[in-house]
C-alpha positions in Angstrom: -6.1 -16.9 -4.5 -5.2 -15.0 -1.2 -7.5 -12.1 -2.7 -9.5 -11.4 -5.4 -8.6 -9.0 -8.3 -9.4 -5.4 -7.9 -13.3 -4.7 -8.5 -15.7 -1.7 -8.5 -15.0 -1.2 -4.8 -11.4 -0.4 -5.5 -12.5 2.9 -7.5 -14.9 4.3 -4.7 -14.0 6.3 -1.5 -13.9 9.5 0.0 -11.2 12.4 -0.5 -9.7 13.6 2.7 -8.7 17.3 3.3 -5.1 18.4 4.0 -1.9 20.0 2.6 0.7 17.5 1.5 4.3 18.1 2.6 6.2 16.3 0.3 7.5 16.7 -3.2 7.1 15.1 -6.8 10.6 14.1 -7.7 12.1 11.8 -10.4 13.7 8.5 -8.9 14.8 6.1 -11.4 13.3 8.2 -14.2 9.8 7.6 -12.5 7.7 10.3 -10.9 7.4 9.6 -7.3 5.9 11.3 -4.2 8.9 11.8 -1.7 8.6 13.4 2.1 11.1 13.4 4.8 10.8 13.9 8.5 11.2 17.5 9.5 14.7 16.8 10.4 15.6 15.8 6.9 16.2 12.3 5.0 16.0 9.3 7.4 17.9 6.0 7.2 14.7 4.4 7.8 12.6 4.5 4.5 9.1 3.3 3.8 8.4 2.3 0.1 4.7 2.6 -0.7 2.8 0.6 -3.1 -0.5 2.6 -3.8 -4.1 1.7 -4.6 -5.3 2.5 -8.1 -5.6 6.2 -7.6 -1.8 6.5 -7.7 0.9 8.6 -6.0 -0.7 12.1 -6.8 -4.0 11.1 -4.9 -4.0 13.7 -1.9 -5.2 10.6 0.7 -2.2 8.7 -0.2 0.2 11.8 0.1 -1.4 12.6 3.5 -1.0 8.8 4.5 2.8 9.0 3.4 3.3 12.4 5.4 2.0 10.6 8.4 4.7 8.0 8.2 7.4 11.0 7.8 6.3 12.2 11.1 7.0 8.8 12.5 10.6 9.4 11.7 10.6 7.6 8.1 11.6 8.9 4.7 8.7 7.9 2.4 8.9 7.3 -1.3 5.7 6.3 -3.2 6.3 5.8 -7.1 3.9 6.3 -9.9 3.1 2.7 -10.7 1.0 3.5 -13.6 2.9 5.9 -16.0 0.6 8.6 -15.6 -2.3 6.4 -15.9 -3.9 6.1 -12.6 -7.4 5.8 -11.9 -9.1 9.5 -11.6 -9.7 9.9 -7.8 -13.3 9.9 -6.3 -15.5 12.6 -7.7 -13.3 13.1 -10.5 -14.6 12.5 -14.2 -13.5 9.2 -15.6 -13.3 8.4 -19.4 -16.7 7.3 -20.8 -17.1 3.6 -20.4 -14.5 3.3 -17.9 -14.2 -0.2 -16.7 -11.6 -1.3 -13.8 -10.8 -4.8 -15.4 -10.1 -3.3 -18.8 -7.8 -0.6 -17.2 -6.1 -3.2 -15.2 -5.0 -5.1 -18.3 -2.4 -2.3 -18.9 -1.2 -2.5 -15.4 -0.2 -6.0 -14.9 3.1 -7.3 -13.0 5.0 -7.1 -16.3 4.5 -3.6 -16.5 4.3 -2.6 -12.8 7.3 -4.9 -11.4 9.7 -3.2 -13.6 8.5 0.3 -12.5 8.8 -0.8 -8.7 12.4 -2.3 -9.3 13.8 1.0 -10.9 12.6 3.4 -8.3 13.8 0.8 -5.4 17.4 0.8 -7.0 17.2 4.6 -7.3 16.0 5.2 -3.6 18.9 3.0 -2.3 21.4 5.0 -4.2 19.8 8.3 -3.1 18.9 7.5 0.6 21.1 4.5 1.4 18.6 3.3 3.9 19.7 1.1 7.0 16.1 -0.1 7.3 13.6 -0.6 4.4 10.0 -1.1 5.0 7.0 -1.5 2.6 3.2 -0.6 2.5 0.9 -2.2 0.2 -2.8 -0.7 -0.2 -5.3 -2.6 -2.1 -3.6 -2.9 -5.7 -0.3 -2.5 -4.2 -0.5 -5.3 -1.7 0.5 -7.8 -4.7 3.8 -5.9 -5.0 4.5 -6.0 -1.3 4.2 -9.8 -1.5 6.8 -9.6 -4.3 9.2 -7.1 -2.3 9.1 -9.3 0.7 10.0 -12.3 -1.4 13.8 -10.6 -1.5 16.2 -9.7 1.1 16.0 -5.9 0.7 13.0 -5.4 3.0 12.8 -5.6 7.0 9.3 -5.9 7.2 5.9 -5.0 5.4 2.2 -4.1 5.9 -1.0 -4.4 3.7 -4.2 -2.9 4.1 -7.3 -4.7 2.3 -5.0 -6.1 -0.3 -6.0 -7.3 -3.5 -4.9 -9.5 -6.4 -2.4 -11.6 -4.3 -2.3 -15.1 -5.1 -1.5 -18.0 -2.6 1.7 -18.9 -4.4 3.0 -14.7 -4.0 2.0 -15.1 -0.5 4.1 -18.4 0.0 7.1 -16.5 -1.2 7.0 -14.1 1.5 10.2 -14.3 3.8 9.9 -11.1 5.9 7.4 -10.1 8.8 4.1 -9.2 7.2 1.3 -7.2 9.1 -2.1 -7.1 7.4 -5.2 -4.9 8.2 -8.3 -6.2 7.0 -12.0 -5.0 6.6 -14.7 -7.2 8.0 -16.8 -6.2 4.7 -14.7 -6.8 1.7 -15.5 -8.7 -1.6 -11.8 -8.6 -2.6 -10.1 -9.9 0.5 -13.1 -12.0 1.8 -13.7 -13.7 5.1 -12.9 -16.9 3.2 -9.7 -15.7 1.4 -8.6 -14.0 5.0 -8.7 -17.5 6.6 -6.9 -19.2 3.5 -4.2 -16.6 3.8 -3.8 -17.0 7.4 -3.5 -20.8 7.1 -1.0 -20.2 4.5 1.0 -18.1 6.8 0.7 -20.5 9.7 1.8 -23.1 7.3 4.9 -21.3 6.5 5.7 -20.6 10.1 5.7 -16.8 9.1 6.2 -13.9 11.6 2.7 -12.2 10.9 -0.1 -10.2 12.4 -3.7 -10.2 10.8 -6.2 -7.7 12.3 -9.8 -7.5 11.3 -11.5 -4.2 11.6 -15.4 -4.5 12.1 -17.8 -2.0 10.7 -15.6 -0.9 7.9 -15.2 -1.8 4.3 -12.5 -2.1 1.7 -10.3 0.8 1.3 -11.1 2.1 4.9 -7.4 2.5 5.7 -6.8 5.4 3.1 -10.1 6.4 1.7 -12.8 5.9 4.1 -15.5 8.4 5.2 -13.6 10.0 8.2 -16.8 12.0 9.2 -18.0 8.7 10.4 -16.4 8.2 14.1 -15.8 4.6 13.8 -14.2 4.6 10.5 -12.0 7.4 11.3 -10.8 5.2 14.4 -10.4 2.3 12.3 -8.2 4.4 9.7 -6.0 5.7 12.5 -5.7 2.3 14.3 -4.6 0.7 11.1 -2.0 3.4 10.6 -0.9 2.7 14.0 -0.6 -1.0 13.5 1.8 -0.3 10.8 3.7 2.2 12.8 4.2 -0.3 15.6 4.9 -3.0 13.3 7.8 -1.2 11.7 8.9 -0.1 15.2 9.0 -3.9 16.3 11.6 -4.4 13.5 13.5 -1.1 13.7 
């Protein structure tokens, strides 16, 4: 295993302040958050695979907006058919357990959604460059997408549920942002993943951010100066990685 399955830490975090700039649209009959640069749709598209909180989570919408500011059209689909985990601070069903929830959102349910929206965005926006981002839960699906010829490069932040077999199939450049403290993408699993990428002679970068925990790239406590810095640095890591292959 390159990273462990989602756990309790995947359902925790802080909600960020801001006003999303994008829109909720239907692509491939799947509800998706879509945002463009101020100049309009771009031929460079970023396809975001979300964490368990889904495409309507404000943190993820603000995150997508930041990539639009960098000149990309961003598409972020509902991977969960309306059944995302309620965001931090929101009430959850009595007895909610992440592992039980996960049983309804395995690759056999999620991969067809990813494929439908990808086909629709290619028709709608006709991108010349396609990049993909996976956040926690979404890292697994970035591994799937980078095993195809559709994408130019990809980025993962604190990925979960990625197997070594899935990682071994990645054919495109991959950048990974990891937290020093992470029970999902542990130190041992980071080293195992790095060894696999080296064995493959992959084009990759793996950056470890000290003093932060799983989820820092999108739902850390930005009132803490270092966490805020690490969040922004991980964002810049993705931006610069995509620019290198633009």
